[in-house]
C-alpha positions as CSV (number, residue, x, y, z in Angstrom):
1,M,188.3,160.8,113.8
2,K,188.9,163.0,116.8
3,T,190.3,161.1,119.7
4,A,187.9,163.0,122.0
5,E,184.9,161.4,120.2
6,L,186.1,157.8,120.1
7,T,183.8,155.2,121.7
8,G,183.2,151.5,121.6
9,A,185.0,149.4,119.0
10,A,186.6,152.5,117.4
11,L,188.2,153.4,120.8
12,D,189.3,149.8,121.3
13,R,190.8,149.7,117.8
14,A,192.7,153.0,118.5
15,V,194.0,151.7,121.9
16,A,195.2,148.5,120.2
17,H,197.0,150.6,117.5
18,A,198.6,152.7,120.2
19,L,199.8,149.6,122.0
20,G,201.2,148.3,118.7
21,A,199.0,145.2,119.0
22,P,198.4,143.4,115.6
23,D,194.9,143.3,114.2
24,D,194.6,139.6,113.6
25,G,190.9,139.7,112.8
26,N,189.9,137.8,115.9
27,G,188.2,140.8,117.5
28,L,189.6,143.4,119.8
29,P,190.0,143.3,123.6
30,Y,187.5,145.6,125.3
31,Y,190.0,148.1,126.6
32,S,187.4,150.8,127.1
33,T,184.9,148.7,129.1
34,N,186.9,146.0,130.9
35,W,189.0,147.1,133.9
36,A,191.0,143.9,133.8
37,I,192.3,144.9,130.3
38,G,192.3,148.7,130.5
39,G,193.2,149.1,134.1
40,P,196.8,147.9,133.7
41,I,197.3,150.6,131.0
42,I,196.2,153.3,133.4
43,E,198.6,152.0,136.0
44,R,201.6,151.5,133.7
45,E,201.1,154.9,132.0
46,G,200.5,156.8,135.3
47,L,197.2,158.2,134.1
48,L,195.2,160.3,136.6
49,V,191.5,159.7,136.4
50,R,189.1,162.0,138.3
51,P,185.6,163.4,138.2
52,S,185.2,166.2,135.7
53,F,184.1,169.5,137.1
54,T,183.8,171.5,133.9
55,D,182.1,169.3,131.3
56,E,178.5,168.2,131.9
57,R,178.6,165.8,128.9
58,D,181.7,163.9,130.0
59,K,181.7,163.2,133.7
60,W,185.3,162.0,133.9
61,T,188.7,163.4,133.0
62,S,192.0,161.6,132.6
63,I,195.4,163.4,132.6
64,Q,198.9,162.2,131.7
65,W,201.3,164.8,132.9
66,A,204.5,163.6,131.3
67,P,205.9,163.8,128.7
68,K,203.3,165.9,126.9
69,G,200.6,166.9,129.3
70,V,197.5,165.3,127.7
71,C,194.0,165.6,129.0
72,E,190.9,163.8,127.7
73,S,187.4,163.3,129.1
74,G,184.7,160.7,128.8
75,P,181.4,159.4,130.1
76,T,183.2,156.7,132.2
77,P,186.6,156.7,134.0
78,L,187.8,153.9,131.6
79,V,186.7,155.7,128.4
80,A,188.4,158.9,129.6
81,A,191.6,157.1,130.4
82,M,191.7,155.2,127.1
83,R,191.1,158.4,125.1
84,C,193.9,160.0,127.1
85,Y,196.2,157.1,126.3
86,V,195.4,157.2,122.6
87,A,195.9,161.0,122.5
88,S,199.3,160.6,124.2
89,K,200.5,158.0,121.7
90,L,198.7,158.9,118.5
91,G,197.5,162.6,118.8
92,D,194.2,164.4,118.6
93,E,193.0,162.6,115.5
94,V,193.3,159.0,114.5
95,E,192.3,157.0,111.4
96,I,189.6,154.5,112.1
97,P,188.1,152.0,109.6
98,E,184.8,153.3,108.2
99,E,182.9,150.3,109.6
100,L,183.8,151.3,113.1
101,T,182.6,154.9,112.9
């Protein structure tokens, strides 16, 4: 699945995978909707989050300048940032279990 299209549980699964967190079957943290969980990733990774001025569908953009220069957008600041984090660690496409797509 394209990283730019990840939402909900699929995005949370991809973030967990990017973090190297084990999938213990007890459910995933809500990285993409809970600032207490996703916020520290933004801070630690130095992600820039700002309003998007070019995409009417996705109102927010997140950028990680180094080491690769990754940019992703999303409907919320946290979704944009988590997509950016996943793209920086796993690339533009990720494998997601069928039940999450």
